[in-house]
C-alpha positions as CSV (number, residue, x, y, z in Angstrom):
1,X,83.2,7.0,12.7
2,X,81.5,10.1,13.9
3,X,81.1,13.0,11.6
4,X,80.7,16.6,12.5
5,X,79.5,19.0,9.6
6,X,80.3,22.6,10.4
7,X,78.6,25.0,8.3
8,X,75.0,27.1,7.3
9,X,71.4,26.2,8.0
10,X,69.2,28.6,6.2
11,X,66.0,28.9,4.8
12,X,65.9,29.3,0.2
13,X,62.9,31.3,-0.6
14,X,62.8,30.7,-4.1
15,X,60.4,33.1,-6.5
16,X,60.0,32.2,-10.2
17,X,59.2,35.5,-12.5
18,X,57.1,34.4,-16.1
19,X,59.0,36.7,-18.1
20,X,62.6,38.1,-18.9
21,X,64.7,40.4,-16.8
22,X,66.4,42.0,-19.5
23,X,63.1,43.4,-20.6
24,X,62.2,44.9,-17.8
25,X,66.1,46.4,-16.8
26,X,67.6,49.4,-19.3
27,X,71.2,49.3,-19.6
28,X,71.6,52.9,-20.1
29,X,69.3,53.3,-16.9
30,X,71.0,50.8,-14.4
31,X,72.5,54.2,-12.1
32,X,68.6,54.8,-11.2
33,X,67.5,51.3,-11.0
34,X,64.3,50.6,-9.7
35,X,62.4,47.8,-10.5
36,X,59.7,45.4,-9.2
37,X,58.5,42.1,-10.5
38,X,55.2,40.1,-10.0
39,X,56.1,36.3,-8.9
40,X,53.1,34.6,-8.6
41,X,55.0,31.5,-8.0
42,X,57.4,31.1,-4.5
43,X,58.5,28.4,-2.3
44,X,60.1,27.8,1.0
45,X,62.5,25.4,1.4
46,X,65.0,24.1,4.1
47,X,68.8,25.0,3.0
48,X,72.2,25.7,4.0
49,X,75.0,23.5,3.1
50,X,75.5,21.6,6.3
51,X,71.8,20.9,6.5
52,X,71.7,19.9,3.1
53,X,74.6,17.2,4.0
54,X,73.4,16.3,6.9
55,X,70.0,14.9,5.3
56,X,71.8,13.2,2.5
57,X,74.2,11.4,5.2
58,X,71.2,10.7,6.8
59,X,69.5,9.3,3.8
60,X,72.5,6.6,3.4
61,X,72.0,5.3,7.3
62,X,75.0,7.6,8.4
63,X,74.3,9.9,12.3
64,X,75.7,12.9,11.2
65,X,76.1,15.9,13.7
66,X,75.5,19.3,12.5
67,X,76.9,22.6,14.2
68,X,75.6,25.9,13.0
69,X,74.2,29.1,14.6
70,X,70.7,29.9,13.5
71,X,68.2,32.6,14.2
72,X,64.8,32.9,16.6
73,X,63.0,31.8,13.6
74,X,64.3,28.3,13.7
75,X,61.5,26.0,15.0
76,X,60.1,25.2,11.8
77,X,63.1,24.0,10.6
78,X,64.2,22.5,14.2
79,X,60.7,20.3,13.9
80,X,62.2,19.0,10.4
81,X,65.8,18.1,11.6
82,X,63.5,16.3,14.3
83,X,61.3,14.1,12.5
84,X,64.8,13.4,10.0
85,X,66.3,12.4,13.4
86,X,69.0,14.5,13.0
87,X,71.0,15.7,16.2
88,X,70.4,19.0,17.3
89,X,73.4,19.3,20.1
90,X,75.4,21.6,18.3
91,X,73.2,23.8,17.1
92,X,73.3,27.1,18.8
93,X,70.1,30.1,18.8
94,X,71.7,33.8,18.6
95,X,69.1,36.0,20.4
96,X,67.8,38.9,18.0
97,X,69.0,37.0,14.9
98,X,67.3,35.1,11.9
99,X,68.7,32.4,10.5
100,X,70.3,32.8,7.1
101,X,67.9,33.1,4.0
102,X,68.5,33.4,0.7
103,X,66.0,35.2,-1.6
104,X,66.1,33.9,-5.3
105,X,64.1,34.8,-8.1
106,X,64.4,33.2,-11.5
107,X,63.4,34.3,-14.8
108,X,62.4,32.2,-18.2
109,X,65.9,32.4,-19.2
110,X,67.1,30.6,-16.0
111,X,69.2,34.1,-15.1
112,X,68.5,34.8,-11.2
113,X,68.9,37.4,-8.9
114,X,69.6,36.5,-5.6
115,X,69.5,38.3,-2.2
116,X,71.3,36.6,1.1
117,X,71.1,37.5,4.5
118,X,73.3,35.7,6.6
119,X,71.7,36.7,9.8
120,X,72.8,34.1,12.9
121,X,75.5,32.9,10.2
122,X,77.9,35.6,11.1
123,X,78.1,34.4,14.4
124,X,79.0,31.0,14.1
125,X,82.4,31.3,15.7
126,X,80.9,31.3,19.1
127,X,80.1,27.4,18.8
128,X,83.9,25.2,19.2
129,X,84.4,22.3,17.6
130,X,83.8,19.5,20.8
131,X,87.4,17.5,20.4
132,X,86.1,15.8,23.2
133,X,83.1,14.3,21.9
134,X,84.4,11.9,19.8
135,X,84.5,13.1,16.4
136,X,86.4,11.2,14.1
137,X,85.8,13.5,11.0
138,X,84.7,16.9,10.0
139,X,83.7,19.4,7.8
140,X,84.4,23.2,7.0
141,X,81.9,24.1,4.5
142,X,80.3,28.0,3.9
143,X,79.9,29.8,6.9
144,X,80.8,32.6,8.9
145,X,83.8,33.8,8.3
146,X,85.1,33.4,11.1
147,X,83.5,30.2,12.4
148,X,85.5,28.9,9.4
149,X,88.9,30.2,10.7
150,X,88.7,29.2,14.1
151,X,87.1,25.7,13.1
152,X,89.3,24.7,10.9
153,X,92.0,25.6,13.4
154,X,90.6,23.4,16.4
155,X,90.1,20.6,14.2
156,X,93.5,20.9,12.9
157,X,94.2,21.3,16.5
158,X,92.7,18.5,18.1
159,X,94.2,15.9,15.1
160,X,91.0,15.6,13.7
161,X,91.1,14.8,9.7
162,X,88.6,17.0,7.7
163,X,87.3,18.3,4.4
164,X,87.7,22.0,3.7
165,X,84.8,23.2,1.3
166,X,85.0,26.6,0.6
167,X,82.1,26.9,-1.6
168,X,80.5,30.0,-2.3
169,X,82.5,31.4,1.2
170,X,86.2,31.3,-0.9
171,X,85.9,34.5,-2.1
172,X,85.8,36.2,1.8
173,X,89.7,34.8,2.4
174,X,93.2,36.0,0.5
175,X,95.8,33.7,-1.0
176,X,97.0,33.4,2.4
177,X,93.7,32.7,4.6
178,X,93.4,29.8,1.8
179,X,96.7,28.2,2.1
180,X,96.6,28.2,5.7
181,X,93.0,26.3,5.0
182,X,95.0,23.8,2.4
183,X,97.6,23.1,5.1
184,X,94.8,22.3,7.6
185,X,93.2,20.5,6.0
186,X,93.4,16.7,5.3
187,X,90.9,16.8,2.1
188,X,89.8,19.7,-0.3
189,X,86.6,19.9,-2.1
190,X,85.7,22.5,-4.7
191,X,83.6,23.1,-8.4
192,X,85.7,23.6,-11.1
193,X,84.8,28.0,-11.0
194,X,86.4,27.0,-7.5
195,X,89.1,25.7,-8.4
196,X,90.4,28.4,-10.5
197,X,89.6,30.9,-8.1
198,X,92.0,29.0,-5.1
199,X,94.6,28.4,-8.0
200,X,94.6,32.3,-8.8
201,X,94.2,33.6,-5.1
202,X,97.3,30.1,-3.6
203,X,99.6,31.1,-6.7
204,X,99.4,27.0,-6.4
205,X,98.4,24.6,-9.3
206,X,95.5,21.9,-8.7
207,X,98.8,19.7,-8.9
208,X,100.1,21.6,-6.0
209,X,97.5,21.6,-3.8
210,X,96.6,17.9,-4.0
211,X,100.1,17.5,-3.4
212,X,99.4,19.6,0.4
213,X,96.2,17.1,1.1
214,X,95.5,13.1,0.9
215,X,93.1,14.1,-1.6
216,X,91.5,17.2,-4.0
217,X,88.4,16.8,-5.6
218,X,87.0,19.4,-8.4
219,X,83.4,18.6,-9.4
220,X,82.5,19.8,-12.9
221,X,79.0,19.7,-13.2
222,X,77.8,17.9,-16.2
223,X,81.4,16.8,-17.1
224,X,81.7,14.7,-14.5
225,X,84.6,15.2,-11.5
226,X,88.3,15.0,-10.6
227,X,90.1,13.5,-7.6
228,X,93.6,14.6,-7.5
229,X,95.2,11.8,-5.1
230,X,98.5,10.3,-4.3
231,X,99.7,11.9,-7.1
232,X,96.6,9.9,-9.5
233,X,94.3,11.1,-11.4
234,X,90.9,9.6,-11.1
235,X,88.2,11.0,-13.9
236,X,84.6,10.4,-12.3
237,X,81.6,10.3,-14.8
238,X,78.6,11.9,-14.5
239,X,75.9,9.5,-13.1
240,X,72.5,10.2,-15.3
241,X,69.5,11.8,-13.8
242,X,66.7,10.7,-14.5
243,X,65.7,13.9,-15.5
244,X,66.6,17.7,-14.6
245,X,64.5,20.1,-12.7
246,X,67.1,21.8,-9.7
247,X,70.7,21.7,-9.6
248,X,70.8,23.7,-6.3
249,X,72.3,21.3,-3.8
250,X,73.6,19.1,-6.1
251,X,77.0,19.9,-4.8
252,X,76.1,19.6,-1.0
253,X,74.5,15.7,-2.5
254,X,77.8,15.1,-4.0
255,X,80.2,16.3,-0.7
256,X,77.6,13.7,1.6
257,X,78.7,11.0,-1.0
258,X,82.6,11.9,-0.3
259,X,82.1,11.8,4.0
260,X,80.4,8.5,3.3
261,X,82.9,7.0,1.1
262,X,86.0,8.3,2.7
263,X,84.4,7.5,6.1
264,X,83.9,3.8,4.8
265,X,87.4,3.5,3.8
266,X,85.9,3.2,-0.3
267,X,88.5,3.3,-3.3
268,X,88.1,7.0,-4.5
269,X,86.9,5.4,-8.0
270,X,83.5,4.2,-5.8
271,X,83.4,7.0,-3.5
272,X,83.3,9.3,-6.6
273,X,80.9,7.4,-8.7
274,X,78.6,7.2,-5.3
275,X,79.0,10.7,-5.0
276,X,77.8,11.4,-8.3
277,X,74.9,9.1,-8.2
278,X,73.6,10.9,-5.4
279,X,73.9,14.3,-7.0
280,X,72.3,12.6,-9.8
281,X,69.1,11.9,-7.5
282,X,68.8,15.5,-5.9
283,X,69.2,16.8,-9.7
284,X,65.8,15.3,-10.6
285,X,64.0,16.8,-7.5
286,X,63.1,20.4,-6.6
287,X,64.8,22.1,-3.6
288,X,67.7,20.6,-1.5
289,X,66.0,18.3,0.7
290,X,63.0,16.8,-0.8
291,X,64.9,13.5,-2.6
292,X,64.2,10.0,-1.1
293,X,66.9,7.1,-1.4
294,X,68.3,4.7,0.8
295,X,71.8,2.8,0.4
296,X,70.4,-0.3,-0.7
297,X,68.4,1.5,-3.6
298,X,71.8,3.1,-4.5
299,X,74.1,0.2,-4.2
300,X,71.1,-1.6,-6.8
301,X,72.0,1.9,-8.9
302,X,75.8,1.3,-8.7
303,X,75.6,-1.8,-10.2
304,X,72.9,-1.0,-13.0
305,X,74.8,2.1,-14.1
306,X,78.6,1.3,-13.7
307,X,78.4,-2.4,-14.0
308,X,80.1,-3.3,-10.9
309,X,78.9,-3.5,-7.4
310,X,79.4,-1.0,-4.8
311,X,81.1,-3.2,-2.1
312,X,80.7,-1.8,1.4
């Protein structure tokens, strides 16, 4: 199966403030806030939903296609994709723009202050789904607003089944937008907060949303996940990680497992458990693309964790 992942490629600039924000921000002076934090620890990571999902699928031996718009500062990331043998034919550079960038500062209480510059991501609509390239499955993940709308429509018009994964882009859309996405999509994937927001904006319950697609997948962090499909609910247990270092990118790792399981025609119970296992691998490493695994490793671990063999 040839999979096209539409979404963002981004640089994540992660800084650690060795103190507590609350000790430096005066609640009664927020109207004249002017504060600087010294951050002796900083690292730059490769990220973006499409990049993270593609990275995990490549570790599983798949050859996903990534469709994204990037800026003139992309060559370093391009080298990274090349090193991981990820195809770049549907990645477009926007002249005069920067690649999307997140600047995240975390304090000792795990509070975060984030600034996000979408940059070239806002031009995502300039890319078109290549409907004549043998693509058999797609994903619409967080991207520029117009790009998400047009790519969903292009998948639907071409009869290509796709996962709608709104993620942090969900607040950009009103109820009518989201209803249209759901009716176009084959599968919908959200976390528990996004699931609540999706219900609020559409006026549909989770069960009503699930009835309009092949499956609705709701991840719940340390509480596992729930897959609503064909009138049934599959409760997927969490896979215990070796250690918890960084949850950033775990949702993308889980979604790579979804894409893999769906493309291989696995039962929902197996697909969810495999996705959970991949998320556990990621959370034990800092950054979104610094973990390693192979399908063979995961099959062995699957048997050990869940007590039965994953049949592929």
